[in-house]
N, C-alpha and C positions, 0 to 999 in steps of 0.2 A: 556208472551212468545215472543212477538215482541221485547220488550226491551232487553231480554236475547240474542236474535239473533243479534240485533243491536250492543250490547256490544261486542259480539264475533267477529263480522265483524270488528269493530273498533280496537280491540286488534290485529287482524291478520294484520291490516295495520300499526298501530302505532308502535308496538313492533319491527318488523323487520326494520322499517325506523330508529328508534332510534339506533338500533344496527349497522346499516350500517354506521352511522356517528360517532360511538363510537371510531373507530380506529384513531390513529394519522397518517395522510398521510405524509410520508417522501419521499423526493427525495434526492439522493446522487449523487456525481459526479462519484464515482468509485464503482465497485462491492465489493471491500474490505470494504469500509465504509458501504455499504448496508448490508453485512453479519454481521458486528458488531452491526448495528442497529437492525437487526432481533434477534440477540442473546440477546441483552439487552431489547428490547421492547417486545419480545415474542408475545403473542396473541393480544396485544393492539396496534400494528402498522401494517401498510401496507407500503411496501418499493419498490421503483423503482430506478434503477441506470441509469444515463445518458450514461455512458460508458459500454462496454461489457467485457473488460478485456485485450485483446491483444493490444489495441491501446496505442500510446504514450500520456500520460496524458497532456503533454504540447501543443499538436497539434490537439485539437478537434475543429471542426467547428460546432457551434450550429445550429440546424435545427428548423424550425417552429414547428415540432411535439414535439421536446424536450422542447421548450418554453411552449407549451400547457401542457405538462406533469408537468412542474414546476408550472404552473398557479394554479393547483389544490392542491398544497402541503401546509401543515401546517408548516413543517420544511424543510429547505434546508441544508444538511450536506455536507461540503466540506473540502478540505485539508488546506485551508488558505495560508498565505504567498503569493508567486507568482507561486505556483504550477500549477494553472489552469488559465492562462491569458485570457481565453475565458469566464470567469464567468461574467464580467460586461455586455457583449452582451447578454448572456443567461438570466440574471436577468432582464435586461431592457426589453427584449422581453416578459417576463412573465407578466409584468405590475402589479406586486404585491408588494406593499410597504413594507409589513411585512417581505419580504425575502431579503430586501436590507441590506448591511453591517451595523452593529450597531443596527438592528431591531431584535425583539425577535425570528423571524423565521429563522434567518441566524445563522447557527451553524458552527463555525470555530474550527476544532478539533486539530489545532496545538497549541492551548493555553496550556502552561505548559510543552510542550515537549522540552527536551534539544536538540538543533540542532547542527549538525556537519557542517564543512566547511563554517562557517560564514565568508564572505570576509571582509577584511579591506577596509577602504575608498579608498586607492590607487589602489585596485584591481577592482574597479567598472568601468571598461572600456570595450569597445567592443573588445579590443585586447585580452581579457581573454576568449573570446567565450561566449556561452550562460550560464553564471553563474547566480546563483540566489541571489538576493539582500539580503535576510534574512538568507540564509544558505541552505543546502541541504534539499530538500522537500520530500525525499523518506523515511521519518522517520518511516512509518508503517512497514518497512521491518526489524525492530527490534521487535520481538514479545512482549517484555515487554513494548514497547511504545504503543502497542495495548491496554494495560490496561489503560493508560492515555487517549487514544482516547475514550475508553468505558466510562470512568468517565465523560468526557465532554458530551457525548451522553446521559448518564443516567440523568445527571442534566437537560439537555434541555428537555427531555421527561417528567421529573417530573414537571418542570415549566409549560409545556403545558397541562399535565393531572395529577394534584395533587392527584386525587382520586386513581391512580394506582402507586403512588410514591414508596410504599413499594415493589410492584412487580418488578419495575425497579431496585430498590436497590438490591433485592435478586438475580435477574438475573445478575446484574453487579458483585456481589460477586462470584457467581458461575462461570461466565466467567473468572474472575481474577484468581481463583484457577486453572481452566483448563489451562490457559495460563502459569502460573508459573510452573505447573507440566510438561507441554509440553516442555517448554524452558529448564528446568533442564534435561529432558530426552534427548533432541536433543543435548544440549551442551555436555553431557556425551558421546554421540555417536561420536561427532566430536573431542573430547579431544585428541585422539591419533594423530590427524593431525594438532594440534595447530602449527601455524607458516608456514603452507604450502603456498608457493607463488602462486599467480594466477594473471591473467590479466583480466581486465574488458573492455567491449566495451564502455560503457557510465558510468557517475558517478551516477548510480542508486543504487549501492550496499554497500556504506560505513557502513550503520547501520547493515546490514546482516553480512558483513565480520567482523566487530568489535565484534558483539555478539558471533560469532562462531570462532573467533580468527584465521582467515585467513589473509594473507598479500597481499595487492595489490602492484604489482611491476611495472605495466605499464597500459596504456589505449590504446585501438585501435584508438579512436578519438584523434587527436593531441590536440584539445581543445574541451570542451563540445559543442556538437551540430555541430561540423565541421567534414565533411567527410574526412577520411584519404586518403593520396596519397601514391604512391609506396615507397617513401623515408621513410615516417613515419612507414609504415608497416614493412619495413626492420629494422628500429630501434627497433620496438617492438620485432621482432624475435631475434635480438642481445641481448636485455635485458632478454628475456626469457631464452636464452642459458646461459647467464651469471649467472642468478639467479636460474636456474633449474626449471623454471615454465613450466608446461605442460597443464594447464587448461586456456581456454579463456571463460569467462562468458558473455553471450550475451542475450539481451532482445528479446521478440517476435517481436518487431517492428523495430529492427535494422538488419543490413546486416549479415546474417549467412554466406554468401559467404566470406566476408572479415575476419570474425572470424575464419572460418575453414581454410582459406588460411594461416593465421598466425600460427594457432595451428599445422597444418599439417607439416610445415617447421621445427618444433622442435619435431616431433613425438608425438604431443599432440592431444587435442580434444577440439572442441567448445561445450560448454554445455549451452543449452537454459534453463534458469530459469524463473519462473513465477514472474513477477514484480507486479502482482495484482491477486487477486482472479478472476478466470475465464480466466486467460491469456493462460493457457494450460489445456487440459483435465486432470482431477484428482485433480486440485487445485481449488476445488469448495467451499471451506470455508476458513476462516482465519487460522484455525489450519492446514488444509490439504495443504495450501500454503507452510507452512514451512516444513511439512513432505515431500512434493514433492521435494522441493529444496534441502533439506539435503540428501535425498535418491539419487537424481540425482548426487550430488557431490560425495557421498560415492561410488556409482557405477562407476563413472568415475575414481576415485582414484584407485579402485580395478582393473579395466580393463586396466589401464595404468601402473599398477605395482608401483604406488606411495606408498611408505612404510610409516607406522606411524613414527612420529618423537618423539624422546625421550624428547626434550625440545623445547619450542617455540622460534622462532627467537627473537633477542633482540629488533627488531624494531616494535613489536606489540604495538599498542596503549594501554597503561596501564589504561587509563581513561575509565573504563568499569563497568557497574552496573550488578552484578551477581544476579540471582534469589535466 
């Protein structure tokens, strides 16, 4: 009797403790990556994001609490390239060797993603503004790139927890199918507006615009990361008038006042889109991020009386991977 009771007590202690440590502990830089990790990892992961969503990914200041969060992680998933220049400080503060670049716990999801706006050697000067050395880092805003991101994450999870590799692979396949179906549906909804000219505030949107075949004709920033002055804003207005653009796309972290000022002068509208999961209410998953953004654009088109176009403009980038 005593032995039976003792075994029962031990089981009640040991089994939950083993389950508590079964999950792979993942920390990501963005809520976008956190959501993809959850979808691929399923019940075998616990995920935390450093960022909340509305912030500018390039301008985060790591805090001691964030460093402590990373200290407990098995995997650190980030955008790679020079998207998050604050990573070295964060990783150093965590004091965890396995999370350093090149170590097993450091997961760079940019690997294998075709990048846009890769500068030539002659462009790498401060005169060009805050350009990125390796190319535009906002590649997750093409939904099909999300499949490439998920592939890297699934492989990292399988290396960390081989016993559940089959589950990660099945989740990855299901995620891929959902994204392909979502992309096809949203591309079809946007098809009547192929070639519609728009203005962007910052160079956040080339992957989104190319996927859904909109044409950027100007930027509110005179150069990436540089605040616009009155002269440049007037030039934006002139370009919009010349090209028939009515929409100014702005991120949650940039000046809506400047965007609205430019749009109002041409009888248009500033449209705030979600640059990340969690950036705006309703964009609380990777799929809903795109559904929100496309619906916001379609609503603006309708309310401004922007008519569907019969043919796309000749200057649409033809280098596009269709689902």
